[in-house]
Structures are given as C-alpha cells and as structure tokens.
N, C-alpha and C positions, 0 to 999 in steps of 0.2 A: 289461326287467328281467332280468337273469341270476339264477339259482336260486344258492343257496349251494353251497358243495363238500362233499364227504364226505372225511374223514380215515380211512384205513385203516392200522391199526398191525398189524404181523406181527411174531411171534417165530418164528423157526425151529422151534423145539420143538413149535409148535402145528400145523404143517403135516402134511399127509397125502401118502402117495405119495412119501415122502423119497428120496434117493439114498443109497447107502452112504457117499458122500463129504459128505454134509449140505450140498450145493450145489446141491439142487433140492428144491421142493415145492410143494404145490397148497393153495390156501385157497380153500373153497367159502363163498359168501355166503348168508346166511339169506334175504337179499331182494336182488334183483337192481337194479342202477343202470342206468336206462334214459335215452335222450335223447329229448326231444320232436322233432316233425318240424322244427322250426326250430333244433334245437340240435347240435351236436357235441361228443363226450365228449373230453376232455382228461386226461391223468395226469401225475403228475411224482413224483419222489422228494425228499421235502421234507427227510429226514435218515435217517442209519443209524448204527448202531453195529457194528462188525465185530471178531472177534478176530485178531490176528496169529499164528495156531495153524498156519498152513500152511507147508509145507517150501519154500525157494528151489531145492533139489536133492532129486530123488526119481525112482522109477521111474514114477511117474504123470505127473511132467513130463517125462519122456524126455530128462534132461540129465546123467546121472550116471555117464559111463565115459569112460576115456581108454585108448587103443591104442598100445602101443609095439612096436619089435621091435629086439633088438640083434642085431648082425652073428653071421651062423651059427646063429641060433635061429627058433623061429616066433615069430608075433605072439601077444602077451598083451594082453587086454582086462581091465582093472581096473575094477571096479564100487565106487563111492563109496556109503557108507551114506547113507540118506535123513536129512536133517536141515536146520535154519536156520543156516546158516554164514555167518561173516563171514570176509574174505579170508585172514586170519593162522591159522584153524581150518582152512580148505579145502587151504592149502599143507601144513600139517602132515599131514593126513590123506592127500593124496595123496604126499608123500613118503615116509612110512611103508609105504604100499602098493607103491610103487616097489621100496623097498629090501628088501620081503618077499617080492617076486614076480619080482626079477632072475634070469632063467635063467643069466647069467654071474657072479652075485653082486656085481654093481656096487652102489655107493651114489650117491644123488643129493641134491642139495640144491636148495630153492627160496627164493627171495627176493623181498619187495615192496619197490619203489621208490614210496613215497607221493607225491614230487614229480609223475612222470612218469605216475603210477597204471599201472606195468607190472609183469610178473611174469618173472623169469628162473629158466630150468631148466638146472642143470650137472650132470655127472658128476663126481663127486669123484675124485680121483688120475688124471686124464685122461692116455691114454698114446696116441701117435701111432697112428693105425690103428684106433683106437676109432671105432665108427659106431652112433648109436643113432637109430631115425627115429621120431618121435611123429606119429601119425596123428589128425589133427583133422577128417577127413571124414567120419567116421560120424554118422548122424542122431543118434544118442544122446549126442554128443560133449559133454564140459562146457567145451568150448573158451572160451567167451564169458566164464565166470568168470575164467579165468586170461589173457584178453585175447587170444586167437588168433583170426584170421580162418580160414575153412574153407581147409586144405589140409595137406600134409605137410612136416615141419620135422625136419632132421637135426642131432644134436647131434655135431660131429665138429671141435671144438675146445674148449680150456679154458674159452672164454667162454660156453660153450652155446648156449641159444636164449632170445630176449627177445621176449615179446609184441609184437605190430605194431598192437593197436587197445587202447582203454583196457579196464581189467578192470571187468566188470559183475556184480557180486554178486547182482543180482537176475535175470540172465540175460533180460533185457529184459523181464520179467514184473513190472512195475513199477505195474500197475494192475488193479483188479477192474472187471470190466463187469457191470452187473447188468440182466439180460434177461427180458422177459415174453414167452414163447414164444406163448401163446394170444391175445394183444392185436397187433393189426395197424395200422400206420401206415406212412405215406409221407412221412417228415420225416427219417429218420435213415438215413445210407449209411456202411458199412463199407468201408475202403479195401482190404481183403483180397481182396473180390470185387466192389466197387464196386456193390452191390446194396442195396435196401432191408433194414433188419436191426431186429430186436426190441430194440435196446439201448435203457435209458430213462436210463442215468447211467453215467458213468465215475468211479471213485473211486482217487485215488493211494493207493499203499502206502508208510507211513513206514518207514524203516529201523529199526524198533523190534520185534525180535522178543518173543513170548510176553507181549504187550501188548493192549489194546484201541485201535482208532482211530476216530474221529468223522467221520463226513461229514455237514456242515451248511453248505451253500453260501448264499450271500447272495442268490443268483438263479437257483433251480433250473430247469432246462429243462423247459418244459412242452410236451407233445407231444400233437398233435391224433390221435386215434384214427379208424380206419375203422370198428370196431365200433359199433352203435348200443346195445349193452347189454352189461353185465357182471355174470356170475353167479358168475365164478370167476377167480381171478388165479395164474398159474403162474409161479414165480420160479425163474430160472436164473441162478448166478453163476460165471463164468468170467474166464480170461485174455482177451487180445485176441481169439483164435480160439475161435470158438464150441465147438470140440471141446477145448479146453485146460481141462478141468475143474479146480476148486479143491477140495483135500482139506481140509476144516477139523479135521480130528482130531476129531470131533464134538462140537466147540465151537460154541455157539449164537449167533446175530447177531440184529439187530432192523432193521426197516425200517419207515419211515412214508411212505405214498403219499398225495397229495391228488388225487383224482378230481373234475373240476370239468365245468361245462357254459357251452359258448360258443355264443351267437347266431350264426347265419349269416346272411350279406347276402342279398338279394333280387337275383335275376338274371332276366334277360329269356331266356324261352324261346325256342329256335329253330324255324323252321317245321318240321321234321322232329318235334320233341318236341311242338308243338301238335296236328299231324295224328296222331300216336300217341295223344295224349289224347282228341282228338275219336273216335278210332275206337273207342277203350276203352269210352267214355261209351256210343256207339250200341250196343255189343255186350252192355252191360248192360241197356240199355233194351229190347233185343230178347229177352234172356233172361228178363225181367220179364215181357214181354207173352206168352211162351210158357207161363210157370208161371201167369199168371192165366187164360188160354185152358184148361188143362188143369183149374184148379179150378172154372171155370164148368161145363164139361161134365160133371165129377164131381157136381157139384150138381144138374144137370139130369138125369143119369142116376138120380139119387138118387130125384128126384120122380116120374119114370116109374115107377121100381119101386115106391114107396109107393102110386101110384093102381093099379098092376096089383094089388096085395096086397088093396087094397079093391075090385077088381073094377069100378072107376070107368072102366077103360080095359082093352079086351080087344085081343089081339093080330089085327089084320085079315087079310083075304086080300090080300097085296102086290100080287098081279097085277091088282086091281081098284082099286087107288089112282089117283088123279088127280094126277099131280105137275106138270101144265104150269104153273100158276100158281106153284108154290113154286119151281120152277126158273127161271122168269122173275125173280122177286125175287132169287134168289141170284146169276143173272148181273148182275143190275143193281148189286150190292153188292160185286162180285169186284175192282171197280176201286178201291173206297172202303175197304174192309177194315171189319171190326166192332170198331173201338176203343171206341165208345160205343154207349149202348143205343137213341139215335135212330136209328142207321144200320142196325139189324137189321132184316130184312123181316117183314112180317106173315104169319102162317102162315095160308095158305086153308084153309077147311072142307074135308074129305074128303066128295065129293058122292056117291060110288058105292060106299058100305062095304058090304060083307056080312059081318056079324059072326056068328059062330056061336052 
C-alpha cells in the first residue's frame, strides 16, 4: 500500500539564497522526506501563480539593440529601453531612436500589417542613391520582435524593407521553465542539449503584462527522482535556456509541489548481483568473527592479569615449560578452527615448572 503524499507550499519571499532577479531560491525542510527501500520518490508541480512582471525586451534578455548604417557614415547601434512592449509601442520607440540618431538627419517610419503580421521600415522622402543598411546579425539584435531573420537588409527604394518572418513580440520566450537544480531525474530531456534536465514543469506565458497568471494543469507531470531523500528544494525559473534567467522585478510568486512515494516492482537479480551479495555477506561474517576473537582474547588477558595480581599465578621460567602436548592440540585444531568452545584444545598441565 502506497504512503500518502506531501504537499509543499512555497512562497518566493520565504526562500533563502535568493538571486537579485528573484528567480532562484532555496527552501530547507525541517524534516527530510525519505523513501523506503522499496519506494521511489516522485515530485510534481500541482499549481503555481506567477506575476507577469518581467520584460519581453531587456539587457538581461539580450534582445534590445538595432544596428544600422547610412551611406558615408559609421555604424550606429541603438539600444531600446527595457520594458514590456506590444508591437505598436515597440515600433514607436524604434522610430524615435532612428530619427534622433540619424547621422544624415534622415527620418524613418515603421508600419505594422496585422493581416500578415509583418513590419515595414521605410526612409521618408527617399531619394535615388540613398542607402541604409540594417544589420540584424548582432547577437543582441531585436530582429524577431520586428519579424526579421538573421541577416543584413538594405533600404534602397521608397518601399523600404519588409520583415520576412512573423512578428514575435515574445522573442520566442513564451514559456517559463520551473527547474529543481538539487533534485535529479532521468525522465526529462531538453532539446537544446539532448540531455537529462532538471525541468519539472513548463508554464505558458499569456500576453497580459502587469497581471498574474495561474498554472493549474488537469494532469501535472509526475517525475520519478533519483534522490532517495529530500531535505531541501532549490527552485530556478528560466526561459528555455537554463542560462536565460527571468527578472521578476522583485515581485513574488507561489508554487505548490506534491512529493509522493511509488512502490517499485521486484526484479530478479543477475548472477553477478547474487555473487556480489554473497561475497558481501561473507566479508561481514569474517569481520564479525575477527571481532569476536579479539573480544575473547581481551577477556582471557584480563583473567590472567587478575590472577597475577592475586598471586595465584606467577610468571614461570619459560625455558622449562613443556609445550609438547599443547602444540599437538593446537596442530589438531588448526584445520578445524576455533569457532565453538567444544573445538578448543584442552590445556595440558605444566609438569616441570620452576616458580620463584
């Protein structure tokens, strides 16, 4: 019969060792949760509440620059302000920066086509010979927000340049990944490295900034753990890449984990396993026998010492002892051992003792 589960309720404000982004923390349990010999620990994220307080564009996210170059001038890199934008707000911000930082005092306009989800960037009052290169190959480029694939694009006509992929205002960061770094499993694999992962749940992010959203799945994923005991839980919340930290802007979130116990099925051991088990039992018995012999020797030495103190036995002249009978008895028992009292040789009396 399976034991009952444990519900662990976590508030981010109660965690220790928190990060400056408030996306990591540690909870130490007053009493550890331990699996029996025939059990496996399991864990699942039953529910959670998150604030949509993080930015879709920021220095932390490394997706906030646009680089361009007007003919005859040096390259200019624009940095957009951190924030949570919709597409219209983002176009207005970029248009303002282009116009304010144009080396040739050009003016630009950006328009959004909601039907095909594309953005068009134009130079106003275009003159033949004008040439503006927009470089979307930079690692921190905001290209996905405006619907461009990685590459360089040249504005050399009045029609400007139009995005060649769908506008993605989330910059592909459309889900939270709840990770448990100190708990190991062999059940979850990430596509970015094809290795086992510490992810316990993936939570989709709604397009509703500055609000709270709830994670409450009908059938939460239950993960078998390698750990045999849980004394603490470390929580890390990121985007898909484990290094892409989420900045909650010091807002709190809540998580409810269920830790359960699953009975394991009995399996037939292999010959190698049986051999190792038998060797282990023999080693243990051998060590026990050695300990018993040491204890018996100490007891015998203690008795002899007491007798000497009482002068009931004195130290004989060793050269005059007769060992013949004792040696014969010892030789007779060398092949049988001394595991029981009945096997111990009788002590022959000393016949030629010369006591002082």
